[in-house]
N, C-alpha and C positions, 0 to 999 in steps of 0.2 A: 504493500500500500504506500509505503514511504517513497519507493521509486516512482510509482504512478503520480504521487503528489509533486515530486520534483519535476517530472516530465510536464505536468500541467503548468507549473510555474515557468519552465523554460519556454513552452509554447506561448504562454501569455506574454512573456518578454519579447519573444520573436514577433508576435502579432503586433505588439505596441511599436516595435522598431519598424516593422513593415508599414504600419499605418503612418508613422512619422515620415518615413521615406516617401510614401505615396503623396502625403500632404506637401512635402517639399517639392517633389517633381511636378505635381499638378499646378501648384501655386507659382513655381518658378516659370513654368510654361505660360501661365496667364500673364505674368509680369513681362515676359519676353514678347508675347504677342501684342500687349498694349504698347510696349516701347516701339515695336515695328510700326504700329498704327500711328503713333505720335510722330515718328520720323517721316512717314509718308505724308501726313497732314502738313507738317512743316515744309517739306520739300515742295508740295503742291502750292502752298501759300507763297513761298519764295518765288517760284517760277512764274506764277500768275501775276504777282505784284511787279516782278521785274519787267513785264511787258509795258508797264507805264513809265518806266525810267528811260532816259534820264530827264525827260521833260516835265513829268507830273508826279513828283515824290509824294505829295499829299494823297493823291488818288491811289498810288502804290500801297501806301500804308492802310488805306481803307479796304482795298481788295485783300490784303494779307489778313486783316481781321475777319473779313467775311468768310474766307476760305477756312480759317481756323475754326470759326463757329460752326460751319457746315460739317466739319469733321470731328465735332465733339470736344474741341479744345477751348478752354476759357481764355479768350483773347485779352481780358483785363489782367490776367496773370502772366501774359507773355511779354517778352522784351523784344521790341521791333526797332531796329536801328538802320538808318540809311546813311551811306557815306557822304562826305561833304561834296564830292563831285557828282553825286546822284547816280553812280554807276555800280553800286552793289547794295544789297539789302540782306541783313542777317536777322534771324528769328531764333530766340531761345524760349523754350516753353517747358512746363512740367505738368504732370497729371497724376492724380492719386488713383491707385488700383485696389479694389477690394479683393481680399483673399477668401478662399472657401474653407479648406481644411486647416489652414494655419491658425484660424480663429480658435481652434481647440487649445492651442498653446499661447493664446493671448495676443497673437499677431494679426491685427485686423486689416491693416492697409500698408501699402508700400507706395513710394513716390518714384515715378520714372521721369526722366528729363532727356531732352535732346536739343540740338541746335543745327541749323543749316544756313548756308549763305549762297545767294545767287549773285554771280559776277558777270557784268557786261564786258564784252571785248569786241574789238574790230572784227568785222566779218572777213574770214579768209575764203570761204566758199558759201554760195547760196544755192539752196535746192528748191526749185520750183518758183515760178512767178516772175522771173527776170524778163524785162521788156527789151525788144531788139533795137535799142537806141544807145548811142555812145556819147557821153558827155566828157569833155576834157577835164581832168582832175583840177580842182581849185579849192581854196579854203572858203567854203560857203558859210554863210550866216543864216540862221533860222529865218525863214520867210523870203529869202532871196528868190526873185523871179528868174527862172533859167529856161532858155530855149532848148527843149529836148530834141526837137526835129526842126531843121531849117526848111524854109520854103524854097522852091526852085529858084535859082539865081543867087541865093545867099550862101550856098554851100561851097565846098572846095573841089573844083574840077569834077562835078557830078556826084559828090558825096554830100549827103544832107543829114548827117548824124545817124544814119541807119546802119544796123549791123546784121550780118547773116549768121544767125545762131541756130545750130542744129540742122543746117541746110540752106540752100540758096533759092531765090525766086520769090515771086509775089505770094504764092499759096502758103509757103512756110512763114513768110513775114506776116501774113494776115492772122494766122493762128497765134503766133507769138505776140503780136501787137494787141490782139483782142484779149487773150487769156494768160499770157506769160509763158515763157519757155518752161517745159516740164522737167528738164534735166538739171544738171549741176554746172555752175560756172565758178571758176576758181580765180583768185588773184594769181597772175602769172600766165593765164591762158592767152593765146593769140587768137583773135577773132577777125574774120574777114569783114570788110565794109561791104555794104550792099548799095551799089550805084543806082541812081534813079530816084525820082521824087516819091514814088509809091503813093501817089495821091488817090488812087482808086480805093484804098482801104479806109480813108479818112472819114467818109460819110458814115459807114457802119460804126467806126470807132467813136465818133462824136455822138451818135445816137445812143450808143451803149453807155458812155459815161454820164450823159445827160439824163439817163433814166433814173439816176440817183439824185435825190434832192439834198445835197450837202454843199458846204462852203469850206474854205480854208479855216475859218474861225469856228466851224462846227462840223466835225466829221468823226466817224467811228473807226476803230482799228481795222475793221474788215471792209472799209470803203473801197469800191471798185476804182476810185480815182487815185488810190495810193499805188505808185509804181516803184519797183526797185530797178535802178538803172546802173549798168556797168560804167565805172569811171575809167577812162583810157588815157594813154600817154599823149595821143594826138589824133586828130581827124584830118590833118592836112596831108592827105595822100591822094594820088591820082587813080581813078577807077577802083577796081576791086583789089585791095591790099590789106595786109594784116596789121592790126593795132593791138597793143598790149593792155590787158586789164590790170589796173593798179589799185582798184578798190571798188566800193559800191556806195551809191547814194540813194536816198529815198525822196520822192517828190509827190506832192499833191497836184494832180493835173488840173490846172486852172482853166485852160482854154484850148480848144482845137479849132483852127480856122482853115478855110479853103477858099481861095480866090483864084478864079481862072485856071483851075487845075493845080494850083500851088498850095501845098499843105504845110501848116506850121503847128507845132504843139509846144505849149509852155506849161511849166509847173513850178511850184514853190517848194523850196528845200525844207525838209524836216528831219528830225532824228527819230530812229525807229528800230525796234527789236524784231528780228525775223528768224526764220528757220535757217540758221547758219552755223558753221563751224567757226571758231574764233582763233585769233592769233594775236597775242598781246604785244608782239613786236611790230605790228603794222601801224601805220598812221590812222588816226581816228578820222573817218570820213562820214560818220553819221549813221551808218548801218551796223547793227550789233547782233551778235549771238549771245547766248547765255550758257554758263556752266555752273553746276552745283559744287559746293565745297563744304566740308565739315570741319 
């Protein structure tokens, strides 16, 4: 009987140990899962907020708080900081997690914390949406009115700031002008110029952008008037020749005109975050990509 009693005590001790271990494993798993959820929430808040930088830091902070709230994070207890140059946003947050089995041992809650930082950098390559026009690189100021396409007679020996991207000819140009090139353009690429005025596309292009009721003072991030344009080293070439992509710029298309078959497009320079790889060694030309850092 004594041996049986000892065995019962041992089994009880083993059961208690197993229960403790199970409590530890389950509650550690819960804490780990909540930490992952917190990290994902902060990452999403940083990336979404960064889209408003560098021009609207106040709106960036508002969006960060909105995303934190949507993902169950108390934004009033989060630390949101934007750099002085408005080119990065960092979020630190914490969240309490309720335990299940650990409550048996008097451990009711744990606190998980995380931080994330979104950094803007000059675009090295842009995927999708690049328009087939080339603007010579210049130190633009926000709101500058820039001619994106020269009208016939104003160009350089038959070139009117038009580029052949992904192919040559009017049909390729039409698709790229209307909807943007769907491939990738990199800084350092050589692109052919596209001789000719391409005036036949302008009517459709003008009707397309005028279908949206927006102005330079009031437009959304997804405005069809926002165009990403390659910045090139020169457009002073004769006929079809290669020019070097040295950066990217973003413009709000202000006006498209066509007189006697001559087409001209003008846009205003803005700073903009897009789907781009970044290279911090490049000159800042106003188009940015975003990367996360912890």
